[in-house]
gemmi code that builds the backbone of each chain (N, CA, C; Angstrom):
import gemmi

chains = {
    "A": [
        ("MET", (-14.985, -6.158, 21.217), (-14.775, -7.190, 20.099), (-14.887, -8.602, 20.405)),
        ("VAL", (-15.657, -9.316, 19.500), (-16.077, -10.588, 19.834), (-15.011, -11.766, 19.690)),
        ("ASN", (-14.070, -11.573, 18.748), (-13.187, -12.646, 18.411), (-13.696, -14.039, 18.300)),
        ("GLN", (-14.835, -14.020, 17.691), (-15.461, -15.323, 17.489), (-14.898, -16.078, 16.439)),
        ("ARG", (-15.025, -17.508, 16.384), (-14.563, -18.237, 15.297), (-15.324, -18.135, 14.111)),
        ("ILE", (-14.946, -17.888, 12.882), (-15.692, -17.593, 11.608), (-15.478, -18.857, 10.800)),
        ("PHE", (-16.523, -19.387, 10.091), (-16.247, -20.555, 9.206), (-16.431, -20.247, 7.679)),
        ("LEU", (-15.797, -20.784, 6.883), (-15.606, -20.432, 5.436), (-16.400, -21.490, 4.689)),
        ("THR", (-17.410, -21.012, 3.947), (-18.228, -21.863, 2.989), (-17.481, -22.217, 1.721)),
        ("PRO", (-17.098, -23.589, 1.499), (-16.443, -23.759, 0.285), (-17.231, -23.555, -0.977)),
        ("GLY", (-16.426, -23.134, -2.017), (-17.148, -22.777, -3.145), (-17.164, -23.828, -4.194)),
        ("LYS", (-18.101, -23.673, -5.108), (-18.188, -24.837, -6.233), (-17.145, -24.895, -7.178)),
        ("ASN", (-16.568, -23.477, -7.451), (-15.622, -23.345, -8.399), (-14.634, -22.337, -7.846)),
        ("ASN", (-13.498, -22.018, -8.527), (-12.497, -21.130, -8.079), (-13.138, -19.721, -7.914)),
        ("LYS", (-13.959, -19.212, -8.747), (-14.574, -17.884, -8.651), (-15.373, -17.863, -7.341)),
        ("GLU", (-16.124, -18.786, -7.201), (-16.990, -18.749, -6.006), (-16.345, -18.978, -4.804)),
        ("GLU", (-15.339, -19.791, -4.927), (-14.372, -20.042, -3.595), (-13.756, -18.651, -3.268)),
        ("ARG", (-13.119, -17.963, -4.269), (-12.600, -16.554, -3.935), (-13.665, -15.449, -3.298)),
        ("LEU", (-14.770, -15.587, -3.823), (-15.856, -14.739, -3.491), (-16.142, -15.190, -1.947)),
        ("ASN", (-16.387, -16.283, -1.674), (-16.667, -16.812, -0.330), (-15.516, -16.391, 0.615)),
        ("PHE", (-14.262, -16.347, 0.179), (-13.271, -15.966, 1.044), (-13.337, -14.443, 1.424)),
        ("VAL", (-13.625, -13.722, 0.214), (-13.873, -12.253, 0.700), (-14.895, -12.065, 1.634)),
        ("LYS", (-15.934, -12.639, 1.608), (-16.995, -12.554, 2.484), (-16.646, -13.042, 3.844)),
        ("TYR", (-15.906, -14.060, 3.927), (-15.357, -14.620, 5.128), (-14.496, -13.719, 5.914)),
        ("TRP", (-13.487, -13.171, 4.981), (-12.633, -12.285, 5.594), (-13.258, -10.935, 6.141)),
        ("ALA", (-14.310, -10.517, 5.435), (-14.972, -9.218, 5.812), (-15.647, -9.468, 7.225)),
        ("GLU", (-16.177, -10.825, 7.297), (-16.763, -11.069, 8.617), (-15.754, -11.216, 9.666)),
        ("TYR", (-14.512, -11.729, 9.223), (-13.363, -11.761, 10.257), (-13.026, -10.473, 10.767)),
        ("ILE", (-12.957, -9.406, 9.844), (-12.526, -8.121, 10.138), (-13.646, -7.399, 11.195)),
        ("LYS", (-14.859, -7.816, 10.898), (-15.881, -7.275, 11.739), (-15.853, -7.905, 13.109)),
        ("THR", (-15.527, -8.912, 13.293), (-15.543, -9.508, 14.517), (-14.361, -9.672, 15.292)),
        ("HIS", (-13.320, -9.190, 14.794), (-11.861, -9.213, 15.494), (-11.414, -7.548, 15.520)),
        ("SER", (-10.324, -7.593, 16.299), (-9.801, -6.186, 16.530), (-8.998, -5.824, 15.281)),
        ("ASP", (-8.863, -4.462, 15.057), (-8.052, -4.033, 13.926), (-6.597, -4.633, 13.927)),
        ("LYS", (-6.115, -4.757, 15.114), (-4.689, -5.234, 15.361), (-4.735, -6.544, 14.902)),
        ("ASP", (-5.616, -7.486, 15.244), (-5.634, -8.833, 14.868), (-5.538, -9.192, 13.340)),
        ("TRP", (-6.505, -8.633, 12.607), (-6.510, -8.849, 11.381), (-5.390, -8.115, 10.489)),
        ("SER", (-5.020, -6.839, 10.920), (-3.971, -6.261, 10.112), (-2.654, -6.734, 10.260)),
        ("GLU", (-2.404, -7.523, 11.450), (-1.187, -8.096, 11.542), (-1.098, -9.227, 10.534)),
        ("GLN", (-2.201, -9.793, 10.236), (-2.103, -10.807, 9.267), (-2.111, -10.409, 8.069)),
        ("GLN", (-2.660, -9.228, 7.583), (-2.465, -8.546, 6.327), (-1.048, -7.995, 6.069)),
        ("LYS", (-0.441, -7.522, 7.381), (1.005, -7.096, 7.206), (1.877, -8.087, 6.824)),
        ("ILE", (1.594, -9.334, 7.228), (2.612, -10.527, 6.917), (2.555, -10.613, 5.263)),
        ("LEU", (1.303, -10.640, 4.821), (1.040, -10.771, 3.422), (1.795, -9.751, 2.590)),
        ("VAL", (1.415, -8.419, 2.909), (1.868, -7.296, 2.121), (3.286, -7.120, 2.314)),
        ("ASN", (3.932, -7.261, 3.360), (5.393, -7.060, 3.634), (6.174, -8.165, 2.931)),
        ("SER", (5.541, -9.480, 2.645), (6.330, -10.522, 1.925), (6.423, -10.095, 0.533)),
        ("LEU", (5.656, -9.252, 0.044), (5.936, -8.767, -1.395), (6.434, -7.321, -1.455)),
        ("ILE", (6.219, -6.602, -0.492), (6.801, -5.160, -0.565), (7.709, -5.024, 0.783)),
        ("GLY", (9.034, -4.904, 0.328), (10.022, -4.828, 1.588), (10.153, -3.525, 2.194)),
        ("ASP", (11.135, -3.625, 3.119), (11.235, -2.251, 4.010), (12.035, -1.279, 3.069)),
        ("ASP", (12.869, -1.860, 2.253), (13.903, -0.878, 1.556), (13.211, -0.007, 0.479)),
        ("ASN", (12.128, -0.387, -0.246), (11.496, 0.275, -1.134), (10.305, 1.256, -0.962)),
        ("VAL", (10.139, 1.266, 0.375), (9.019, 2.277, 0.986), (9.710, 3.462, 1.798)),
    ],
    "B": [
        ("MET", (-12.515, -1.167, 13.371), (-12.819, -0.190, 12.287), (-13.990, 0.711, 12.603)),
        ("GLU", (-14.079, 1.970, 12.639), (-15.275, 2.641, 12.876), (-15.598, 3.601, 11.863)),
        ("TYR", (-16.652, 3.484, 11.051), (-17.060, 4.365, 10.101), (-18.112, 5.187, 10.573)),
        ("ASN", (-17.821, 6.464, 10.539), (-18.898, 7.635, 10.982), (-19.324, 8.219, 9.666)),
        ("LYS", (-20.353, 7.825, 9.169), (-20.852, 8.324, 7.760), (-20.996, 9.808, 7.815)),
        ("GLU", (-21.672, 10.323, 8.806), (-22.035, 11.802, 8.893), (-20.782, 12.609, 8.844)),
        ("LYS", (-19.762, 12.108, 9.653), (-18.391, 12.791, 9.629), (-17.599, 12.554, 8.605)),
        ("ARG", (-17.905, 11.526, 7.868), (-16.964, 11.038, 6.643), (-15.684, 10.779, 7.048)),
        ("GLU", (-15.823, 9.926, 8.139), (-14.461, 9.490, 8.806), (-14.458, 7.967, 9.016)),
        ("ILE", (-13.261, 7.507, 8.971), (-13.111, 6.072, 9.382), (-11.930, 6.047, 10.231)),
        ("ILE", (-12.093, 5.472, 11.582), (-10.891, 5.355, 12.615), (-10.563, 3.949, 12.341)),
        ("LEU", (-9.250, 3.774, 12.007), (-8.648, 2.369, 11.754), (-7.366, 2.337, 12.537)),
        ("ASP", (-7.341, 1.458, 13.581), (-6.285, 1.194, 14.577), (-5.462, -0.060, 14.024)),
        ("LYS", (-4.998, 0.090, 12.819), (-4.417, -1.147, 12.188), (-2.863, -1.081, 12.387)),
        ("GLU", (-2.346, -2.215, 12.400), (-1.045, -2.446, 12.336), (-0.504, -1.990, 10.906)),
        ("LEU", (0.277, -0.974, 10.670), (0.576, -0.479, 9.380), (1.609, -1.372, 8.581)),
        ("ASN", (1.236, -1.712, 7.414), (2.177, -2.560, 6.618), (2.894, -1.533, 5.651)),
        ("ASN", (3.920, -2.168, 4.962), (4.990, -1.218, 4.331), (4.196, -0.529, 3.159)),
        ("LEU", (2.992, -1.090, 2.491), (2.326, -0.279, 1.559), (1.721, 0.965, 2.204)),
        ("ASP", (1.105, 0.812, 3.363), (0.442, 1.905, 4.204), (1.562, 2.931, 4.420)),
        ("ILE", (2.776, 2.449, 4.922), (3.885, 3.353, 5.258), (4.256, 4.219, 3.907)),
        ("PHE", (4.419, 3.449, 2.888), (4.618, 4.176, 1.532), (3.640, 5.182, 1.294)),
        ("ALA", (2.482, 5.013, 1.488), (1.407, 5.836, 0.922), (1.344, 7.063, 2.006)),
        ("LEU", (1.625, 6.897, 3.239), (1.502, 7.949, 4.285), (2.800, 8.852, 3.941)),
        ("LYS", (3.866, 8.372, 3.629), (5.108, 9.167, 3.331), (4.806, 10.002, 2.061)),
        ("PHE", (4.378, 9.421, 1.002), (4.048, 10.214, -0.238), (2.850, 11.255, -0.124)),
        ("LEU", (1.896, 10.835, 0.466), (0.725, 11.767, 0.642), (0.934, 12.830, 1.627)),
        ("ASN", (1.784, 12.578, 2.493), (2.109, 13.657, 3.411), (2.844, 14.877, 2.669)),
        ("ILE", (3.713, 14.442, 1.705), (4.338, 15.462, 0.969), (3.299, 16.202, -0.029)),
        ("ILE", (2.617, 15.370, -0.667), (1.679, 16.147, -1.679), (0.627, 16.913, -1.081)),
        ("SER", (0.266, 16.426, 0.036), (-0.683, 17.264, 0.705), (-0.246, 18.701, 1.206)),
        ("ARG", (0.887, 19.023, 1.154), (1.498, 20.337, 1.411), (1.030, 21.316, 0.076)),
        ("TYR", (0.812, 20.783, -1.077), (0.710, 21.469, -2.068), (-0.671, 21.587, -2.765)),
        ("THR", (-1.425, 20.452, -2.572), (-2.746, 20.366, -3.064), (-3.497, 19.322, -2.413)),
        ("ASP", (-4.879, 19.345, -2.863), (-5.762, 18.365, -2.257), (-5.589, 17.053, -3.039)),
        ("TYR", (-5.800, 15.976, -2.370), (-5.678, 14.647, -3.101), (-6.958, 13.765, -2.690)),
        ("VAL", (-6.989, 12.640, -3.413), (-7.994, 11.736, -3.112), (-7.517, 10.400, -3.561)),
        ("VAL", (-7.349, 9.374, -2.722), (-6.926, 8.108, -3.175), (-8.172, 7.335, -3.546)),
        ("ILE", (-7.961, 6.778, -4.846), (-9.013, 5.769, -5.484), (-8.607, 4.375, -5.846)),
        ("ALA", (-9.533, 3.619, -6.105), (-9.316, 2.145, -6.679), (-8.733, 1.190, -5.665)),
        ("GLY", (-7.886, 0.443, -6.156), (-7.494, -0.672, -5.291), (-6.991, -0.546, -3.984)),
        ("TYR", (-6.137, 0.480, -3.764), (-5.496, 0.673, -2.563), (-6.608, 0.990, -1.418)),
        ("VAL", (-7.664, 1.472, -1.878), (-8.739, 1.778, -0.857), (-9.232, 0.583, -0.154)),
        ("SER", (-9.456, -0.605, -0.852), (-9.947, -1.929, -0.450), (-8.797, -2.324, 0.360)),
        ("ILE", (-7.527, -2.317, 0.033), (-6.343, -2.860, 0.602), (-6.292, -2.157, 2.087)),
        ("LEU", (-6.233, -0.848, 1.974), (-6.207, -0.092, 3.425), (-7.294, -0.654, 4.247)),
        ("LEU", (-8.560, -0.939, 3.708), (-9.617, -1.308, 4.577), (-9.688, -2.687, 4.674)),
        ("GLY", (-8.553, -3.477, 4.577), (-8.403, -4.799, 5.008), (-8.374, -5.807, 3.918)),
        ("ARG", (-8.484, -5.651, 2.662), (-8.399, -6.732, 1.669), (-7.183, -7.460, 1.760)),
        ("THR", (-7.321, -8.884, 1.550), (-6.109, -9.659, 1.714), (-5.283, -9.837, 0.382)),
        ("ARG", (-4.894, -8.739, -0.142), (-3.906, -8.717, -1.325), (-3.033, -7.307, -1.397)),
        ("THR", (-2.138, -7.229, -2.149), (-1.415, -5.973, -2.348), (-1.471, -5.393, -3.664)),
        ("THR", (-0.732, -4.489, -4.022), (-0.597, -3.884, -5.352), (0.707, -3.301, -5.506)),
        ("GLU", (0.960, -3.156, -6.972), (2.303, -2.421, -7.260), (1.962, -0.874, -7.520)),
        ("ASP", (0.730, -0.371, -7.456), (0.566, 1.017, -7.670), (-0.706, 1.515, -6.850)),
        ("ILE", (-0.448, 2.720, -6.435), (-1.674, 3.409, -5.753), (-2.151, 4.517, -6.527)),
        ("ASP", (-3.327, 4.706, -6.870), (-3.788, 5.646, -7.810), (-4.377, 6.792, -6.945)),
        ("VAL", (-4.097, 7.924, -7.403), (-4.447, 9.323, -6.556), (-4.733, 10.308, -7.692)),
        ("PHE", (-5.943, 11.016, -7.421), (-6.243, 12.335, -8.033), (-5.600, 13.387, -7.164)),
        ("ILE", (-5.072, 14.279, -7.896), (-4.705, 15.636, -7.031), (-5.552, 16.793, -7.892)),
        ("LYS", (-5.839, 17.782, -7.068), (-6.498, 18.904, -7.735), (-5.535, 19.658, -8.603)),
        ("ILE", (-6.098, 20.150, -9.746), (-5.142, 20.902, -10.676), (-4.500, 22.025, -9.946)),
        ("ILE", (-3.182, 22.104, -10.171), (-2.359, 23.134, -9.673), (-1.560, 23.695, -10.701)),
        ("SER", (-0.994, 25.063, -10.271), (-0.182, 25.620, -11.403), (1.209, 24.976, -11.522)),
        ("LYS", (1.959, 25.342, -12.618), (3.207, 24.708, -13.050), (4.194, 25.076, -11.895)),
        ("LYS", (4.067, 26.254, -11.353), (5.006, 26.676, -10.129), (4.778, 25.816, -8.867)),
        ("ILE", (3.495, 25.577, -8.593), (3.221, 24.742, -7.432), (3.797, 23.322, -7.586)),
        ("PHE", (3.293, 22.913, -8.967), (3.897, 21.622, -9.333), (5.327, 21.387, -9.134)),
        ("PHE", (6.181, 22.315, -9.641), (7.546, 22.233, -9.632), (8.110, 22.177, -8.123)),
        ("GLU", (7.386, 22.783, -7.159), (7.707, 22.860, -5.871), (7.345, 21.482, -5.172)),
        ("MET", (6.284, 20.986, -5.639), (5.983, 19.646, -5.120), (6.883, 18.503, -5.634)),
        ("TYR", (7.144, 18.688, -6.820), (8.049, 17.657, -7.573), (9.497, 17.609, -6.924)),
        ("GLN", (9.922, 18.898, -6.631), (11.296, 19.052, -5.921), (11.271, 18.397, -4.477)),
        ("ASP", (10.097, 18.669, -3.849), (10.025, 18.265, -2.561), (9.835, 16.733, -2.491)),
        ("LEU", (9.273, 16.091, -3.466), (9.192, 14.599, -3.555), (10.644, 14.062, -3.812)),
        ("GLU", (11.409, 14.659, -4.713), (12.902, 14.352, -5.048), (13.787, 14.489, -3.774)),
        ("ASN", (13.564, 15.605, -3.081), (14.308, 15.730, -1.881), (14.025, 14.648, -0.750)),
        ("ASN", (12.883, 14.173, -0.973), (12.510, 13.060, 0.127), (12.722, 11.743, -0.350)),
        ("GLY", (13.507, 11.526, -1.562), (13.838, 10.220, -1.929), (12.763, 9.687, -3.022)),
        ("PHE", (11.895, 10.356, -3.721), (11.157, 9.840, -4.694), (11.585, 10.101, -6.070)),
        ("TRP", (11.365, 9.364, -6.987), (11.707, 9.856, -8.434), (10.379, 9.579, -9.291)),
        ("CYS", (10.460, 10.251, -10.456), (9.393, 9.969, -11.428), (9.730, 9.017, -12.396)),
        ("LEU", (9.016, 8.078, -12.564), (9.111, 7.090, -13.467), (9.085, 7.449, -15.017)),
        ("ASN", (8.430, 8.653, -15.279), (8.049, 8.945, -16.639), (9.110, 9.775, -17.322)),
        ("THR", (9.671, 10.691, -16.492), (10.673, 11.547, -16.766), (11.468, 12.163, -15.786)),
        ("ASP", (12.672, 12.822, -16.087), (13.372, 13.652, -14.996), (13.271, 15.108, -15.412)),
        ("ASN", (12.409, 15.361, -16.196), (12.160, 16.817, -16.597), (10.810, 17.285, -16.083)),
        ("MET", (10.794, 18.291, -15.126), (9.644, 18.693, -14.381), (8.708, 19.197, -15.465)),
        ("GLU", (9.031, 20.002, -16.378), (8.285, 20.627, -17.565), (7.442, 19.407, -18.197)),
        ("ARG", (8.148, 18.394, -18.469), (7.484, 17.214, -19.296), (6.500, 16.537, -18.215)),
        ("ALA", (6.878, 16.407, -17.087), (5.898, 15.743, -16.174), (4.787, 16.635, -16.030)),
        ("PHE", (4.889, 17.847, -15.930), (3.521, 18.797, -15.779), (2.867, 18.725, -17.102)),
        ("ASP", (3.543, 18.592, -18.135), (2.779, 18.473, -19.451), (1.949, 17.232, -19.598)),
        ("TYR", (2.494, 16.256, -18.986), (1.856, 14.964, -19.064), (0.552, 14.997, -18.137)),
        ("LEU", (0.640, 15.710, -17.065), (-0.563, 15.779, -16.213), (-1.554, 16.891, -16.893)),
        ("GLU", (-1.082, 17.773, -17.507), (-2.079, 18.861, -18.235), (-2.785, 18.116, -19.288)),
        ("THR", (-2.245, 17.086, -19.958), (-2.812, 16.592, -21.111), (-3.509, 15.255, -20.613)),
        ("ARG", (-3.736, 15.157, -19.326), (-4.544, 14.178, -18.602), (-3.901, 12.777, -18.778)),
        ("HIS", (-2.518, 12.702, -18.628), (-1.870, 11.504, -18.513), (-1.499, 11.279, -17.067)),
        ("ALA", (-1.209, 10.057, -16.616), (-0.821, 9.773, -15.209), (0.686, 9.730, -15.290)),
        ("ILE", (1.267, 10.341, -14.104), (2.717, 10.210, -13.886), (2.881, 9.383, -12.633)),
        ("ARG", (4.107, 8.629, -12.542), (4.265, 7.730, -11.548), (5.428, 8.109, -10.687)),
        ("PHE", (5.520, 7.937, -9.320), (6.536, 8.156, -8.471), (6.789, 7.062, -7.602)),
        ("ALA", (8.171, 6.633, -7.433), (8.475, 5.562, -6.618), (9.739, 5.987, -5.649)),
        ("LYS", (10.128, 5.127, -4.812), (11.387, 5.396, -4.099), (12.588, 5.354, -4.857)),
        ("ASP", (13.665, 6.155, -4.802), (14.827, 6.012, -5.466), (15.325, 4.796, -5.605)),
        ("GLY", (15.521, 4.241, -6.785), (16.147, 2.920, -6.986), (15.182, 1.858, -7.219)),
        ("TYR", (13.977, 2.177, -7.200), (12.856, 1.169, -7.111), (11.731, 1.713, -8.171)),
        ("SER", (11.100, 0.675, -8.749), (9.929, 1.083, -9.591), (8.588, 0.659, -9.058)),
        ("ILE", (8.598, -0.370, -8.050), (7.325, -0.839, -7.444), (7.640, -0.713, -5.901)),
        ("PRO", (6.742, -0.441, -4.969), (5.343, 0.111, -5.408), (5.556, 1.534, -5.852)),
        ("ASN", (4.471, 2.043, -6.614), (4.540, 3.523, -7.159), (3.170, 4.094, -6.959)),
        ("PHE", (3.149, 5.409, -6.936), (2.053, 6.213, -6.993), (1.703, 6.630, -8.499)),
        ("GLU", (0.381, 6.503, -8.748), (-0.077, 6.875, -10.105), (-0.908, 8.244, -9.836)),
        ("VAL", (-0.332, 9.334, -10.341), (-0.825, 10.576, -9.848), (-1.488, 11.224, -11.184)),
        ("LYS", (-2.599, 11.671, -11.098), (-3.337, 12.244, -12.244), (-4.213, 13.434, -11.742)),
        ("PHE", (-4.548, 14.354, -12.680), (-5.552, 15.323, -12.581), (-6.864, 14.760, -12.950)),
        ("PRO", (-7.968, 15.235, -12.230), (-9.253, 14.692, -12.693), (-9.541, 15.131, -14.206)),
        ("LYS", (-10.109, 14.376, -14.897), (-10.353, 14.675, -16.428), (-11.656, 15.182, -16.707)),
        ("ASP", (-12.609, 14.936, -15.706), (-14.006, 15.516, -15.950), (-14.801, 15.662, -14.650)),
        ("LYS", (-16.107, 15.943, -14.750), (-16.880, 16.221, -13.473), (-16.988, 14.965, -12.589)),
        ("LEU", (-17.037, 13.864, -13.304), (-17.057, 12.546, -12.425), (-15.939, 12.303, -11.667)),
        ("ASP", (-14.625, 12.707, -12.126), (-13.505, 12.605, -11.421), (-13.473, 13.575, -10.295)),
        ("GLU", (-13.916, 14.828, -10.851), (-13.750, 16.008, -9.744), (-14.605, 15.622, -8.614)),
        ("ASP", (-15.736, 14.893, -8.731), (-16.742, 14.543, -7.699), (-16.174, 13.862, -6.623)),
        ("ALA", (-14.993, 13.083, -7.019), (-14.240, 12.238, -5.953), (-13.652, 13.052, -4.779)),
        ("PHE", (-13.488, 14.327, -4.963), (-13.056, 15.184, -3.982), (-14.213, 15.712, -2.995)),
        ("GLU", (-15.438, 15.692, -3.588), (-16.473, 16.323, -2.831), (-17.012, 15.548, -1.675)),
        ("ASP", (-16.936, 14.131, -1.802), (-17.543, 13.420, -0.790), (-16.484, 12.241, -0.216)),
        ("SER", (-15.307, 12.760, -0.247), (-14.196, 11.872, 0.257), (-14.264, 11.631, 1.725)),
        ("ILE", (-13.524, 10.511, 2.181), (-13.564, 10.134, 3.475), (-12.186, 10.314, 4.027)),
        ("ASN", (-12.104, 10.772, 5.349), (-10.663, 10.761, 5.996), (-10.617, 9.549, 6.850)),
        ("VAL", (-9.499, 8.768, 6.484), (-9.276, 7.491, 7.151), (-8.051, 7.907, 8.208)),
        ("ILE", (-8.393, 7.665, 9.612), (-7.457, 8.155, 10.536), (-6.844, 6.889, 11.057)),
        ("LEU", (-5.488, 6.800, 10.873), (-4.546, 5.690, 11.158), (-3.798, 6.132, 12.390)),
        ("PRO", (-3.115, 5.069, 12.924), (-2.179, 5.504, 14.080), (-1.110, 6.542, 13.830)),
        ("LYS", (-0.747, 6.577, 12.599), (0.470, 7.459, 12.412), (0.176, 8.320, 11.205)),
        ("GLY", (-1.145, 8.849, 11.174), (-1.469, 9.814, 10.085), (-2.786, 9.544, 9.546)),
        ("ASN", (-3.116, 10.367, 8.485), (-4.435, 10.055, 7.810), (-4.407, 10.004, 6.227)),
        ("ILE", (-5.241, 9.264, 5.630), (-5.388, 9.144, 4.242), (-6.698, 9.457, 3.815)),
        ("ILE", (-6.808, 10.325, 2.744), (-8.013, 10.834, 2.300), (-8.427, 9.692, 1.018)),
        ("ILE", (-9.519, 9.016, 1.064), (-9.947, 8.309, 0.052), (-11.256, 8.612, -0.577)),
        ("SER", (-11.563, 8.255, -1.715), (-12.846, 8.414, -2.293), (-13.908, 7.633, -1.586)),
        ("CYS", (-15.090, 8.107, -1.698), (-16.269, 7.481, -0.887), (-16.421, 5.969, -1.356)),
        ("LEU", (-17.071, 5.268, -0.357), (-17.152, 3.805, -0.568), (-18.027, 3.390, -1.935)),
        ("GLU", (-19.109, 4.315, -1.899), (-20.130, 3.977, -2.928), (-19.525, 4.275, -4.319)),
        ("ARG", (-18.620, 5.325, -4.313), (-17.997, 5.609, -5.581), (-16.860, 4.470, -5.930)),
        ("ASN", (-16.299, 4.003, -4.993), (-15.251, 2.863, -5.235), (-15.955, 1.695, -5.552)),
        ("ILE", (-17.094, 1.363, -5.069), (-17.866, 0.132, -5.435), (-18.322, 0.251, -6.949)),
        ("ALA", (-18.948, 1.619, -7.217), (-19.531, 1.742, -8.514), (-18.422, 1.559, -9.632)),
        ("PHE", (-17.133, 2.250, -9.345), (-16.147, 2.038, -10.291), (-15.524, 0.635, -10.603)),
        ("LYS", (-15.697, 0.075, -9.441), (-14.932, -1.393, -9.445), (-15.947, -2.326, -10.280)),
        ("ARG", (-17.268, -2.126, -9.900), (-18.371, -3.025, -10.420), (-18.700, -2.580, -11.829)),
        ("TYR", (-18.708, -1.482, -12.228), (-19.202, -1.032, -13.546), (-18.333, -0.340, -14.488)),
        ("PHE", (-17.045, -0.053, -13.991), (-16.124, 0.397, -14.987), (-14.992, -0.581, -15.274)),
        ("LEU", (-14.260, -1.043, -14.161), (-13.125, -1.768, -14.120), (-13.469, -3.260, -14.306)),
        ("LYS", (-14.347, -3.762, -13.609), (-15.085, -5.108, -13.958), (-14.150, -6.337, -13.933)),
        ("SER", (-13.056, -6.306, -13.599), (-12.255, -7.698, -13.609), (-12.698, -8.454, -12.310)),
        ("ASP", (-12.211, -9.668, -12.307), (-12.657, -10.496, -11.117), (-12.023, -9.799, -9.817)),
        ("LYS", (-10.830, -9.372, -9.880), (-10.162, -8.615, -8.868), (-10.823, -7.399, -8.278)),
        ("ASP", (-11.440, -6.618, -9.411), (-12.203, -5.437, -9.023), (-13.515, -5.823, -8.319)),
        ("ASN", (-14.229, -6.813, -8.873), (-15.327, -7.065, -8.329), (-15.085, -7.707, -6.893)),
        ("GLU", (-14.064, -8.442, -6.644), (-13.781, -8.852, -5.275), (-13.562, -7.687, -4.283)),
        ("ASP", (-12.798, -6.730, -4.906), (-12.554, -5.391, -4.031), (-13.914, -4.737, -3.757)),
        ("ALA", (-14.889, -4.784, -4.713), (-16.109, -4.210, -4.411), (-16.916, -4.950, -3.418)),
        ("SER", (-16.860, -6.348, -3.561), (-17.589, -7.280, -2.598), (-17.011, -7.058, -1.211)),
        ("HIS", (-15.755, -6.872, -0.955), (-15.073, -6.664, 0.209), (-15.688, -5.347, 0.894)),
        ("LEU", (-15.767, -4.302, 0.141), (-16.308, -2.906, 0.751), (-17.765, -3.240, 1.039)),
        ("GLU", (-18.515, -3.912, 0.265), (-19.938, -4.062, 0.458), (-20.194, -4.996, 1.611)),
        ("GLU", (-19.553, -6.027, 1.816), (-19.678, -6.890, 2.962), (-19.255, -6.204, 4.269)),
        ("LEU", (-18.221, -5.495, 4.219), (-17.741, -4.676, 5.379), (-18.824, -3.551, 5.791)),
        ("PHE", (-19.358, -2.794, 4.859), (-19.951, -1.639, 5.116), (-21.582, -1.656, 4.659)),
        ("HIS", (-21.965, -2.750, 4.539), (-23.342, -3.010, 3.810), (-24.350, -2.161, 4.301)),
        ("ASP", (-24.430, -2.162, 5.708), (-25.583, -1.365, 6.363), (-25.395, 0.121, 6.440)),
        ("LYS", (-24.187, 0.529, 5.871), (-24.159, 1.911, 5.931), (-23.807, 2.531, 4.449)),
        ("LEU", (-24.064, 1.699, 3.512), (-23.916, 2.098, 2.069), (-25.131, 2.617, 1.504)),
        ("ASP", (-25.045, 3.734, 0.628), (-26.222, 4.388, 0.044), (-26.224, 3.665, -1.393)),
        ("TYR", (-27.167, 2.796, -1.435), (-27.190, 2.080, -2.782), (-27.780, 2.927, -3.887)),
        ("GLY", (-28.622, 3.867, -3.591), (-29.017, 4.701, -4.479), (-28.033, 5.599, -5.112)),
        ("LYS", (-26.977, 6.057, -4.298), (-25.903, 6.722, -4.790), (-24.845, 5.876, -5.740)),
        ("ILE", (-24.796, 4.502, -5.262), (-24.059, 3.550, -6.159), (-24.687, 3.426, -7.521)),
        ("ASN", (-25.988, 3.423, -7.641), (-26.798, 3.419, -8.861), (-26.541, 4.740, -9.734)),
        ("LYS", (-26.701, 5.766, -9.016), (-26.576, 7.036, -9.683), (-25.066, 7.120, -10.359)),
        ("ILE", (-24.029, 6.751, -9.610), (-22.637, 6.830, -10.149), (-22.509, 5.774, -11.267)),
        ("ARG", (-23.222, 4.604, -11.133), (-23.147, 3.699, -12.273), (-23.780, 4.207, -13.489)),
        ("GLU", (-24.957, 4.984, -13.463), (-25.471, 5.718, -14.467), (-24.502, 6.761, -15.085)),
        ("LEU", (-23.759, 7.504, -14.214), (-22.860, 8.419, -14.786), (-21.629, 7.882, -15.526)),
        ("ILE", (-21.238, 6.753, -14.986), (-20.199, 5.819, -15.641), (-20.569, 5.487, -17.162)),
        ("ILE", (-21.964, 4.993, -17.105), (-22.382, 4.464, -18.505), (-22.484, 5.581, -19.347)),
        ("LEU", (-22.986, 6.708, -18.899), (-23.183, 7.985, -19.773), (-21.745, 8.520, -20.230)),
        ("ARG", (-20.644, 8.409, -19.517), (-19.460, 8.826, -19.747), (-18.736, 7.964, -20.951)),
        ("GLY", (-19.174, 6.626, -20.798), (-18.682, 5.692, -21.821), (-19.466, 5.767, -23.126)),
        ("LEU", (-20.314, 6.640, -23.216), (-21.165, 6.599, -24.504), (-20.433, 7.486, -25.527)),
    ],
}
model = gemmi.Model(1)
for chain_id, residues in chains.items():
    chain = gemmi.Chain(chain_id)
    for i, (resn, *xyz) in enumerate(residues, 1):
        res = gemmi.Residue()
        res.name, res.seqid = resn, gemmi.SeqId(i, " ")
        for name, pos in zip(("N", "CA", "C"), xyz):
            atom = gemmi.Atom()
            atom.name, atom.element = name, gemmi.Element(name[0])
            atom.pos, atom.b_iso = gemmi.Position(*pos), 0.0
            res.add_atom(atom)
        chain.add_residue(res)
    model.add_chain(chain)
structure = gemmi.Structure()
structure.add_model(model)
structure.setup_entities()
């Protein structure tokens, strides 16, 4: 796993910005370990879905 | 993340989040009674999308009323409840008339599983080319990547759905069968006519 730094291209509008982030994040997943990206995803998901209701 | 296209298998050594744990618990129960395939948004989330969802969509193969009652009882015994009815007969009737029924943990409405029988050949095909995602604490069967992309792009079509499709395309672009995506797109269009 490379763990290289990935750079995000700014979008000209909200739609393009969001799509660029999707591309950036996919590249991040491909160049980092599953543990690395999934720990970040876990923080996001668990902030909205707590331990009690699963 | 390793995708073996020939074996129709993805090995994913991820840190499980609460949505993944919820999915594994529920799917572990229903897999005792019938085949299932997870479709739509959760597929992209399982494979890394930076968003969550309040519901996970799943097709189950058509089962008899007797088997359904056993599955329903098992779900209840394991702390799930049906959001649509507390009557098993009615729940089965909903499924048979091609309505979806939802299950969540007792005392909660979200997140929930949206369970449905396939309504036509296009839905049934999702079982034929499914992918087994192997996680550290279990496995989850998802519909194939091309099918997810086609439905997101050409049936659901919202910004969120297009982003989900883009996520899968960016992640797996060199392993996707674009001819298959186009074929499914045509079937989606034909179904809508």
